[in-house]
C-alpha beads as a LAMMPS data file, in Angstrom:
LAMMPS data file: protein, C-alpha beads

355 atoms
354 bonds

1 atom types
1 bond types

-500.0 500.0 xlo xhi
-500.0 500.0 ylo yhi
-500.0 500.0 zlo zhi

Masses

1 110.0

Atoms # bond

1 1 1 197.087 -434.570 449.227
2 1 1 196.525 -431.313 447.735
3 1 1 193.264 -429.473 447.793
4 1 1 191.448 -428.977 444.354
5 1 1 188.088 -427.217 445.443
6 1 1 186.765 -424.841 448.046
7 1 1 183.598 -423.285 448.963
8 1 1 184.044 -420.341 451.128
9 1 1 181.386 -418.468 453.039
10 1 1 178.658 -419.694 450.396
11 1 1 175.095 -419.015 450.877
12 1 1 172.274 -419.615 448.765
13 1 1 168.501 -418.342 448.748
14 1 1 165.822 -417.655 446.378
15 1 1 163.804 -414.735 447.698
16 1 1 163.104 -414.903 451.286
17 1 1 163.522 -418.708 451.091
18 1 1 167.108 -419.608 452.622
19 1 1 168.741 -422.882 451.081
20 1 1 172.211 -422.789 452.323
21 1 1 173.839 -420.650 455.155
22 1 1 177.397 -419.710 455.032
23 1 1 178.851 -423.339 453.657
24 1 1 182.513 -423.936 454.130
25 1 1 184.594 -426.913 452.832
26 1 1 187.647 -428.201 451.133
27 1 1 188.077 -431.143 448.723
28 1 1 191.053 -432.884 447.901
29 1 1 192.514 -434.012 444.644
30 1 1 191.244 -437.527 443.805
31 1 1 188.805 -437.728 446.933
32 1 1 185.652 -439.442 446.894
33 1 1 183.571 -436.577 448.979
34 1 1 179.904 -437.283 449.463
35 1 1 177.436 -434.593 450.681
36 1 1 174.866 -436.354 452.997
37 1 1 171.583 -434.923 454.016
38 1 1 167.810 -435.346 453.922
39 1 1 165.629 -434.419 451.349
40 1 1 165.397 -430.507 450.691
41 1 1 168.569 -429.991 452.758
42 1 1 170.229 -428.395 449.853
43 1 1 172.451 -430.972 448.615
44 1 1 171.587 -430.461 444.892
45 1 1 172.066 -426.780 445.227
46 1 1 175.641 -427.298 446.266
47 1 1 176.117 -429.430 443.006
48 1 1 174.393 -427.032 440.783
49 1 1 176.545 -424.111 442.006
50 1 1 179.754 -426.210 441.769
51 1 1 178.636 -427.215 438.343
52 1 1 178.001 -423.636 437.224
53 1 1 174.119 -424.368 436.768
54 1 1 173.311 -421.650 439.161
55 1 1 175.410 -419.087 441.218
56 1 1 175.762 -418.594 444.885
57 1 1 173.872 -415.503 446.496
58 1 1 177.071 -414.957 448.628
59 1 1 180.523 -416.398 449.069
60 1 1 183.167 -417.946 446.576
61 1 1 183.473 -421.187 444.939
62 1 1 187.529 -421.785 444.436
63 1 1 189.106 -424.077 441.892
64 1 1 192.684 -424.472 442.138
65 1 1 192.962 -421.164 443.806
66 1 1 190.853 -419.294 441.412
67 1 1 187.449 -417.720 442.112
68 1 1 185.040 -419.440 439.410
69 1 1 181.435 -417.846 440.546
70 1 1 181.209 -416.288 437.239
71 1 1 182.752 -418.956 434.936
72 1 1 180.392 -420.464 432.356
73 1 1 179.628 -424.170 432.661
74 1 1 181.517 -424.980 429.502
75 1 1 184.612 -423.157 430.956
76 1 1 184.742 -425.390 434.190
77 1 1 186.583 -428.795 434.096
78 1 1 183.728 -430.607 435.739
79 1 1 181.264 -432.995 434.397
80 1 1 177.805 -433.905 435.933
81 1 1 176.016 -437.340 436.379
82 1 1 172.368 -436.951 436.996
83 1 1 169.849 -439.383 438.497
84 1 1 167.909 -439.544 435.463
85 1 1 171.043 -440.416 433.122
86 1 1 170.081 -437.647 430.817
87 1 1 171.019 -440.031 427.747
88 1 1 169.917 -438.670 424.108
89 1 1 167.320 -441.253 423.210
90 1 1 168.170 -441.010 419.361
91 1 1 171.804 -441.831 419.787
92 1 1 173.301 -445.208 420.239
93 1 1 175.679 -445.886 423.327
94 1 1 178.876 -445.120 421.312
95 1 1 177.504 -441.531 419.856
96 1 1 176.311 -440.639 423.625
97 1 1 179.607 -441.367 425.067
98 1 1 181.403 -439.566 422.237
99 1 1 179.341 -436.423 421.990
100 1 1 181.530 -434.214 424.178
101 1 1 184.427 -435.052 421.977
102 1 1 182.422 -434.532 418.950
103 1 1 181.307 -430.866 419.668
104 1 1 184.854 -430.188 420.594
105 1 1 185.753 -431.061 417.142
106 1 1 188.201 -434.018 417.502
107 1 1 188.784 -436.208 414.926
108 1 1 186.809 -439.154 414.108
109 1 1 189.544 -441.579 414.786
110 1 1 190.768 -440.204 418.106
111 1 1 186.950 -440.118 419.005
112 1 1 186.603 -443.852 418.407
113 1 1 189.876 -444.841 420.357
114 1 1 188.459 -442.798 423.155
115 1 1 185.261 -444.011 423.340
116 1 1 186.121 -447.791 423.076
117 1 1 188.759 -447.230 425.561
118 1 1 186.267 -445.749 428.090
119 1 1 183.675 -448.338 427.416
120 1 1 186.198 -450.821 428.275
121 1 1 186.476 -449.264 431.688
122 1 1 182.740 -449.139 432.554
123 1 1 182.323 -452.721 431.121
124 1 1 180.452 -451.645 427.993
125 1 1 182.611 -452.485 425.281
126 1 1 180.295 -454.809 423.581
127 1 1 177.240 -452.470 424.010
128 1 1 178.636 -449.603 421.653
129 1 1 175.871 -450.124 419.117
130 1 1 172.951 -450.428 421.741
131 1 1 170.280 -447.639 421.723
132 1 1 169.678 -446.376 425.574
133 1 1 166.167 -447.872 425.883
134 1 1 167.681 -451.223 425.015
135 1 1 169.713 -451.019 428.433
136 1 1 169.134 -451.696 431.980
137 1 1 169.138 -448.933 434.472
138 1 1 172.621 -449.858 435.602
139 1 1 174.103 -450.309 432.093
140 1 1 172.561 -446.509 431.275
141 1 1 173.906 -445.348 434.468
142 1 1 177.448 -446.768 433.432
143 1 1 177.003 -444.749 429.805
144 1 1 176.106 -441.502 431.745
145 1 1 179.549 -442.160 433.617
146 1 1 181.445 -442.962 430.516
147 1 1 180.246 -439.812 429.035
148 1 1 181.314 -437.748 432.098
149 1 1 184.885 -439.565 432.055
150 1 1 185.780 -439.329 428.522
151 1 1 186.466 -435.538 428.475
152 1 1 188.756 -435.976 431.461
153 1 1 187.221 -433.707 433.961
154 1 1 189.051 -432.759 436.938
155 1 1 185.851 -433.302 439.237
156 1 1 182.878 -435.595 438.424
157 1 1 179.730 -434.352 439.962
158 1 1 177.063 -437.086 440.868
159 1 1 173.848 -435.725 441.628
160 1 1 171.986 -438.933 443.550
161 1 1 172.858 -441.025 440.307
162 1 1 171.779 -444.367 442.104
163 1 1 168.263 -443.166 443.229
164 1 1 166.510 -444.551 440.451
165 1 1 167.701 -448.186 440.870
166 1 1 166.333 -451.058 442.734
167 1 1 168.306 -452.092 445.934
168 1 1 170.304 -455.159 444.444
169 1 1 171.413 -452.950 441.370
170 1 1 172.191 -449.861 443.690
171 1 1 174.540 -452.177 445.562
172 1 1 176.414 -453.392 442.628
173 1 1 176.732 -449.824 441.469
174 1 1 177.953 -448.575 444.583
175 1 1 180.809 -450.955 444.198
176 1 1 181.345 -450.138 440.615
177 1 1 181.397 -446.677 441.495
178 1 1 183.967 -447.176 444.478
179 1 1 186.130 -449.146 441.857
180 1 1 186.041 -446.798 439.048
181 1 1 186.958 -443.633 441.186
182 1 1 190.095 -445.463 442.498
183 1 1 191.078 -446.384 438.825
184 1 1 190.862 -443.461 436.764
185 1 1 191.849 -441.301 439.903
186 1 1 189.488 -438.400 439.463
187 1 1 187.642 -436.332 442.266
188 1 1 184.003 -437.535 442.966
189 1 1 181.496 -435.198 444.691
190 1 1 178.587 -437.489 445.453
191 1 1 175.137 -436.479 446.912
192 1 1 172.818 -438.816 448.470
193 1 1 170.386 -439.198 451.392
194 1 1 171.483 -442.747 452.057
195 1 1 173.677 -443.150 455.302
196 1 1 174.804 -446.496 454.466
197 1 1 175.546 -445.671 450.876
198 1 1 177.652 -442.654 452.014
199 1 1 179.599 -444.909 454.473
200 1 1 180.503 -447.302 451.983
201 1 1 181.629 -445.063 449.254
202 1 1 183.339 -442.158 450.888
203 1 1 186.702 -441.105 451.932
204 1 1 184.953 -438.015 453.761
205 1 1 181.386 -437.047 454.381
206 1 1 179.838 -433.631 454.822
207 1 1 176.383 -433.921 456.715
208 1 1 173.775 -431.337 455.968
209 1 1 171.447 -429.866 458.554
210 1 1 169.343 -426.847 458.526
211 1 1 171.232 -425.166 455.660
212 1 1 174.627 -425.781 457.228
213 1 1 177.004 -428.502 457.516
214 1 1 176.545 -430.443 460.741
215 1 1 179.884 -431.993 460.709
216 1 1 182.603 -433.165 458.071
217 1 1 184.876 -436.238 458.419
218 1 1 185.700 -439.689 457.579
219 1 1 182.703 -442.132 457.806
220 1 1 184.547 -443.618 460.936
221 1 1 184.826 -440.046 462.631
222 1 1 181.306 -439.317 462.055
223 1 1 180.213 -442.749 463.346
224 1 1 182.455 -442.971 466.461
225 1 1 182.876 -439.538 467.395
226 1 1 179.448 -437.590 466.526
227 1 1 179.819 -433.962 467.782
228 1 1 175.963 -433.184 468.327
229 1 1 172.962 -435.636 469.206
230 1 1 171.476 -434.833 465.638
231 1 1 174.514 -436.373 464.301
232 1 1 174.365 -439.253 466.516
233 1 1 170.792 -440.066 465.739
234 1 1 171.077 -439.056 461.709
235 1 1 174.361 -441.061 461.044
236 1 1 173.582 -444.387 462.381
237 1 1 171.298 -445.606 465.030
238 1 1 172.224 -444.312 468.622
239 1 1 170.672 -444.431 472.000
240 1 1 170.490 -441.000 473.550
241 1 1 170.292 -441.200 477.428
242 1 1 169.649 -438.549 479.900
243 1 1 172.184 -438.843 482.721
244 1 1 173.659 -437.095 485.862
245 1 1 176.981 -437.374 487.423
246 1 1 176.875 -438.934 490.795
247 1 1 180.709 -438.598 491.463
248 1 1 184.014 -438.937 489.803
249 1 1 187.698 -439.166 490.178
250 1 1 190.748 -438.674 487.786
251 1 1 190.064 -441.756 485.713
252 1 1 186.118 -442.393 485.669
253 1 1 182.842 -440.641 486.253
254 1 1 179.851 -442.751 487.939
255 1 1 176.476 -441.526 486.535
256 1 1 172.898 -442.303 487.131
257 1 1 170.161 -442.841 484.332
258 1 1 166.802 -444.234 484.028
259 1 1 168.298 -447.418 483.335
260 1 1 170.509 -447.597 486.253
261 1 1 173.890 -446.343 487.388
262 1 1 176.952 -446.979 485.077
263 1 1 180.493 -446.046 484.869
264 1 1 182.193 -443.930 481.889
265 1 1 185.955 -442.777 481.570
266 1 1 186.556 -439.411 482.724
267 1 1 187.352 -436.973 479.812
268 1 1 187.377 -433.920 481.828
269 1 1 184.238 -432.323 480.547
270 1 1 182.011 -433.487 483.244
271 1 1 181.333 -432.376 486.614
272 1 1 179.492 -433.233 489.708
273 1 1 175.651 -432.537 489.368
274 1 1 175.837 -431.906 485.970
275 1 1 173.156 -433.101 483.468
276 1 1 174.176 -434.352 479.957
277 1 1 173.169 -436.961 477.302
278 1 1 175.027 -440.264 477.037
279 1 1 175.274 -441.857 473.368
280 1 1 175.570 -445.382 472.822
281 1 1 175.333 -447.406 469.408
282 1 1 173.002 -450.357 469.692
283 1 1 175.714 -452.570 468.889
284 1 1 178.114 -451.165 471.940
285 1 1 175.467 -452.751 474.376
286 1 1 176.449 -455.959 475.711
287 1 1 174.369 -458.703 477.022
288 1 1 176.119 -460.097 480.210
289 1 1 175.446 -462.060 483.421
290 1 1 174.099 -459.946 486.194
291 1 1 176.769 -458.414 488.031
292 1 1 177.420 -455.301 490.286
293 1 1 177.784 -453.236 487.166
294 1 1 175.068 -454.671 485.003
295 1 1 171.521 -452.799 484.416
296 1 1 168.227 -455.046 484.198
297 1 1 166.030 -454.225 481.235
298 1 1 162.840 -455.588 479.956
299 1 1 162.513 -456.996 476.269
300 1 1 159.932 -455.064 474.449
301 1 1 160.204 -456.710 471.038
302 1 1 162.940 -458.501 468.948
303 1 1 163.545 -457.553 465.001
304 1 1 165.096 -460.408 463.096
305 1 1 167.444 -458.865 460.385
306 1 1 169.021 -462.007 459.078
307 1 1 172.767 -462.180 460.608
308 1 1 171.815 -459.676 463.141
309 1 1 168.796 -458.961 465.316
310 1 1 167.683 -455.709 467.330
311 1 1 165.884 -455.853 470.643
312 1 1 163.842 -452.911 471.825
313 1 1 164.119 -452.786 475.545
314 1 1 162.614 -450.798 478.416
315 1 1 164.006 -449.982 481.954
316 1 1 161.756 -451.678 484.762
317 1 1 159.577 -448.547 485.164
318 1 1 158.948 -448.642 481.260
319 1 1 159.503 -445.038 480.798
320 1 1 162.868 -445.335 478.740
321 1 1 163.666 -447.280 475.604
322 1 1 166.893 -448.942 474.995
323 1 1 167.989 -450.307 471.580
324 1 1 170.483 -453.379 471.553
325 1 1 172.045 -455.246 468.301
326 1 1 173.862 -458.415 468.413
327 1 1 174.238 -461.469 466.198
328 1 1 170.920 -463.489 465.723
329 1 1 172.054 -466.466 467.391
330 1 1 172.513 -464.308 470.472
331 1 1 169.124 -462.791 470.431
332 1 1 166.591 -464.315 468.297
333 1 1 167.236 -467.884 469.092
334 1 1 167.922 -467.513 472.730
335 1 1 165.671 -464.409 474.017
336 1 1 161.905 -463.832 474.189
337 1 1 159.522 -460.832 474.594
338 1 1 158.669 -460.050 477.938
339 1 1 161.665 -461.487 479.742
340 1 1 164.431 -459.386 481.577
341 1 1 168.136 -459.260 480.369
342 1 1 171.351 -457.611 481.863
343 1 1 173.285 -455.303 479.947
344 1 1 176.447 -453.306 480.168
345 1 1 177.701 -450.333 477.773
346 1 1 180.981 -450.441 476.021
347 1 1 182.007 -447.108 477.254
348 1 1 185.081 -447.034 475.235
349 1 1 182.724 -446.031 472.175
350 1 1 180.180 -443.738 473.845
351 1 1 179.694 -440.299 473.325
352 1 1 178.872 -437.190 475.817
353 1 1 176.752 -434.321 474.808
354 1 1 176.691 -431.636 477.159
355 1 1 174.915 -428.896 475.040

Bonds

1 1 1 2
2 1 2 3
3 1 3 4
4 1 4 5
5 1 5 6
6 1 6 7
7 1 7 8
8 1 8 9
9 1 9 10
10 1 10 11
11 1 11 12
12 1 12 13
13 1 13 14
14 1 14 15
15 1 15 16
16 1 16 17
17 1 17 18
18 1 18 19
19 1 19 20
20 1 20 21
21 1 21 22
22 1 22 23
23 1 23 24
24 1 24 25
25 1 25 26
26 1 26 27
27 1 27 28
28 1 28 29
29 1 29 30
30 1 30 31
31 1 31 32
32 1 32 33
33 1 33 34
34 1 34 35
35 1 35 36
36 1 36 37
37 1 37 38
38 1 38 39
39 1 39 40
40 1 40 41
41 1 41 42
42 1 42 43
43 1 43 44
44 1 44 45
45 1 45 46
46 1 46 47
47 1 47 48
48 1 48 49
49 1 49 50
50 1 50 51
51 1 51 52
52 1 52 53
53 1 53 54
54 1 54 55
55 1 55 56
56 1 56 57
57 1 57 58
58 1 58 59
59 1 59 60
60 1 60 61
61 1 61 62
62 1 62 63
63 1 63 64
64 1 64 65
65 1 65 66
66 1 66 67
67 1 67 68
68 1 68 69
69 1 69 70
70 1 70 71
71 1 71 72
72 1 72 73
73 1 73 74
74 1 74 75
75 1 75 76
76 1 76 77
77 1 77 78
78 1 78 79
79 1 79 80
80 1 80 81
81 1 81 82
82 1 82 83
83 1 83 84
84 1 84 85
85 1 85 86
86 1 86 87
87 1 87 88
88 1 88 89
89 1 89 90
90 1 90 91
91 1 91 92
92 1 92 93
93 1 93 94
94 1 94 95
95 1 95 96
96 1 96 97
97 1 97 98
98 1 98 99
99 1 99 100
100 1 100 101
101 1 101 102
102 1 102 103
103 1 103 104
104 1 104 105
105 1 105 106
106 1 106 107
107 1 107 108
108 1 108 109
109 1 109 110
110 1 110 111
111 1 111 112
112 1 112 113
113 1 113 114
114 1 114 115
115 1 115 116
116 1 116 117
117 1 117 118
118 1 118 119
119 1 119 120
120 1 120 121
121 1 121 122
122 1 122 123
123 1 123 124
124 1 124 125
125 1 125 126
126 1 126 127
127 1 127 128
128 1 128 129
129 1 129 130
130 1 130 131
131 1 131 132
132 1 132 133
133 1 133 134
134 1 134 135
135 1 135 136
136 1 136 137
137 1 137 138
138 1 138 139
139 1 139 140
140 1 140 141
141 1 141 142
142 1 142 143
143 1 143 144
144 1 144 145
145 1 145 146
146 1 146 147
147 1 147 148
148 1 148 149
149 1 149 150
150 1 150 151
151 1 151 152
152 1 152 153
153 1 153 154
154 1 154 155
155 1 155 156
156 1 156 157
157 1 157 158
158 1 158 159
159 1 159 160
160 1 160 161
161 1 161 162
162 1 162 163
163 1 163 164
164 1 164 165
165 1 165 166
166 1 166 167
167 1 167 168
168 1 168 169
169 1 169 170
170 1 170 171
171 1 171 172
172 1 172 173
173 1 173 174
174 1 174 175
175 1 175 176
176 1 176 177
177 1 177 178
178 1 178 179
179 1 179 180
180 1 180 181
181 1 181 182
182 1 182 183
183 1 183 184
184 1 184 185
185 1 185 186
186 1 186 187
187 1 187 188
188 1 188 189
189 1 189 190
190 1 190 191
191 1 191 192
192 1 192 193
193 1 193 194
194 1 194 195
195 1 195 196
196 1 196 197
197 1 197 198
198 1 198 199
199 1 199 200
200 1 200 201
201 1 201 202
202 1 202 203
203 1 203 204
204 1 204 205
205 1 205 206
206 1 206 207
207 1 207 208
208 1 208 209
209 1 209 210
210 1 210 211
211 1 211 212
212 1 212 213
213 1 213 214
214 1 214 215
215 1 215 216
216 1 216 217
217 1 217 218
218 1 218 219
219 1 219 220
220 1 220 221
221 1 221 222
222 1 222 223
223 1 223 224
224 1 224 225
225 1 225 226
226 1 226 227
227 1 227 228
228 1 228 229
229 1 229 230
230 1 230 231
231 1 231 232
232 1 232 233
233 1 233 234
234 1 234 235
235 1 235 236
236 1 236 237
237 1 237 238
238 1 238 239
239 1 239 240
240 1 240 241
241 1 241 242
242 1 242 243
243 1 243 244
244 1 244 245
245 1 245 246
246 1 246 247
247 1 247 248
248 1 248 249
249 1 249 250
250 1 250 251
251 1 251 252
252 1 252 253
253 1 253 254
254 1 254 255
255 1 255 256
256 1 256 257
257 1 257 258
258 1 258 259
259 1 259 260
260 1 260 261
261 1 261 262
262 1 262 263
263 1 263 264
264 1 264 265
265 1 265 266
266 1 266 267
267 1 267 268
268 1 268 269
269 1 269 270
270 1 270 271
271 1 271 272
272 1 272 273
273 1 273 274
274 1 274 275
275 1 275 276
276 1 276 277
277 1 277 278
278 1 278 279
279 1 279 280
280 1 280 281
281 1 281 282
282 1 282 283
283 1 283 284
284 1 284 285
285 1 285 286
286 1 286 287
287 1 287 288
288 1 288 289
289 1 289 290
290 1 290 291
291 1 291 292
292 1 292 293
293 1 293 294
294 1 294 295
295 1 295 296
296 1 296 297
297 1 297 298
298 1 298 299
299 1 299 300
300 1 300 301
301 1 301 302
302 1 302 303
303 1 303 304
304 1 304 305
305 1 305 306
306 1 306 307
307 1 307 308
308 1 308 309
309 1 309 310
310 1 310 311
311 1 311 312
312 1 312 313
313 1 313 314
314 1 314 315
315 1 315 316
316 1 316 317
317 1 317 318
318 1 318 319
319 1 319 320
320 1 320 321
321 1 321 322
322 1 322 323
323 1 323 324
324 1 324 325
325 1 325 326
326 1 326 327
327 1 327 328
328 1 328 329
329 1 329 330
330 1 330 331
331 1 331 332
332 1 332 333
333 1 333 334
334 1 334 335
335 1 335 336
336 1 336 337
337 1 337 338
338 1 338 339
339 1 339 340
340 1 340 341
341 1 341 342
342 1 342 343
343 1 343 344
344 1 344 345
345 1 345 346
346 1 346 347
347 1 347 348
348 1 348 349
349 1 349 350
350 1 350 351
351 1 351 352
352 1 352 353
353 1 353 354
354 1 354 355
């Protein structure tokens, strides 16, 4: 897959305030690439720099091997979809979608054909005469996307476009965005603060933290192979357990923790007497019958979440907390607060953090 866009050593600051620090990434043609970060992390600044709304303080924005730092907005083959839709309230759907073609002096016949074709793509072919205020939030978002698509950009920039929608409509639009991106085969650069949204939509995700990218990879890479404790906690839930090595052989390492001793595969990074943090996802903590490898914990509370439930449990000294997730029929219907259970870690999917 060929690369279409690169940000190389890009930084941005306003006065003494640092917003982005030495950002580097490459985006592939026809990729759904998501920038994920908490509020104020600099996500929108990246979109604005790519779109040409603001310039980087340092570094290069490279499109198809050409540096475009100084290219004006109208010369960049990108279109932006904003959270507030930015539709013209005095124009109907047809005119909103066709506006970009009209200012390029495309003839009326071609505009009509392209507008109707694009409205069909986004499922609004019967809404061409509606005014924006006569549409639902999801329909307005589709109009904004149609307007971005119609000029056939190479990249569509999506600046938290689903943030103003309610939960159910947001899920519908997530599915729509994923389907439409594959259908029209245009590179999407999407920003969000929602981890589940990023996991569902993206081919790859870049996680922003403290003005830099913490990690870039596929959703599965980031979830199952976090490189830092920040990633483990931010990208999904994760138990982070302080451990020490007791002994080791070529295949396994026995470690101690506040929950008891357990054995993990030897990955050649651990040595005797080394302290480290072990990360294990709540769904990888197994409920078991007591055995020589199990650890006993006490149920502090149970949260019912429909098909799944979560146990918050403590060690026997009640000075360490462990989160366990399982299907509700195994938890909510059979276990109770204050009782003891035995657990094991599915160490095939655990992570080791030594710094």
